[in-house]
Steps between C-alpha positions, in 0.01 A plus 500: 500500500635231730872452455653159440709382796849351509608340829862428593588212731849574632746415773774726634569680173380858470686676219342297220138484622498868598640597161255271320199648683614851410568409137158338448345825625719696258421296187128432550195695613283186503717261706625534856761290682541436873634253751247216498299436814429137594261406781350164589396392151164343424538277194224689318634846596873532424669842509330721242783594265513497122875424507716355776880519482645219713841574650489286815277189488807279447587584862159585650319193377159590648468746209517220244141375533376860523666582167342197337158602633554849360589352162182291506304820568653666193813676625816497290783373721866571427641242505248224425444346847430152366816472295714673762413231752534213251830586332834348592856526378514148357189541284600850395842378390346216300249737339774744406695222330191394305459862388856511368649709782838359617500384864744317731481122543252451785388209720222465759611340827281313747480669839764402751254458789127469558240522775425217738201391291732407209639147532735302275190356331397853405823533301481167317496673159844650554791311348778420746788558487431835334708585193718771648813412301313496168346838575841643592650375173219660301468835679863527609655693784460760628122481519229670702247348736195720550135454605269415212276785625627807677716807462720754669800265472371307804632142538716527187831313498789498251670160518830396344504123549287212624598553864380861491189393312409245769563748781273756334236235429509379861443860616197549274262314732146471366553741210467368148820601327629520147861452394607728218808533285705808582536731200840664534414831337693786346201737520167500680177673398188569702194594295214686666178395325167683541178387334676205333636719217676807645859390563791695647827299475761599758848384585487355850776345711363247755844469663491859630321628811128547443508879468786494246384232257364732230747787524795271571429290193573803285858478632542122489334422165521646149186639333268239350552418134186622317439161340528319832278759668229438238515126568480551876202734467311255279574210736369708792177573312461135405536385860261759645236430236524128568495539877236775508706741709420872458763604758826309491877509482674253270869429552744367241857379549705543183743217427689487168252746353195291597246649747383234747178575690588465868225662704174603338213432740515811717135571575592794728831630364707743704391850397629679811616842385818511709637196315421624148658767280258798487428457127419132551268575791324765292454254210351234729261738675379649170441163329333349808269802538395480137446124527279545809292765325465288187392194700252705706339651191503185290160367398411168666646209307586138588811501715459175694347167402164566665443844344327363192280274714394792718438741211148634515429366848426736790 
């Protein structure tokens, strides 16, 4: 019997993919996992995997069209390569609000600068002068400026008045930025979500050095109230179901007992073993392995819009 194949697209990380490959082998005799191999890719012959776990296409963008071709050929891709490329922090924040999940006040800003092919006529739809003062009154200070798409805390600024806001905006160049209310929190929770439903809520302190954020939070924050934890877990499930993420981390800042969703579009969350408590790493590896096996063995069913149209065709 030919085994189903799971391929991992990864960057520098090794602890998580190595552990995942070993765990898939341990839990299934019909599915095998390996580091995916990508050659020059003919559009009708993408890499032949039943499941692809994408940990790096946000940085190595040449993998993005390959993943979409694999999905067209029937592979299950974690995370959905079409949504991963299309999402942005502004839309996600608006969607969360519509779903009843509290979020910070958020504004989309026009880019500070443009290429030479953009002239003043190209920007005729923008209203000048822009309403900076009105936005500041609504969102308040401090606030954060961050790219509408991106991660790793790159190009993120905390600003405390209009002067700092303008300096950060001037430094943003061609990036499209959002301005977001700062939630001054008393506790912070990071939920690891696997398969849209499995949720592990963890205290997490973003002010600490990277390797101390989980363990350190146990010293700086009290345990989560069970009622609040239940709300956070349900919000995390709601967001991942709506966004279609099977592998995600969802962060909440707790202010006056209210959990505000801060960062919840992490298509390749940090699962590096050296930064995680051992029990957390074990939980992630186990749930991810079981998800990969389940997706590999799942009977064909419509996953993308064209699946129904292609049903029954060679």
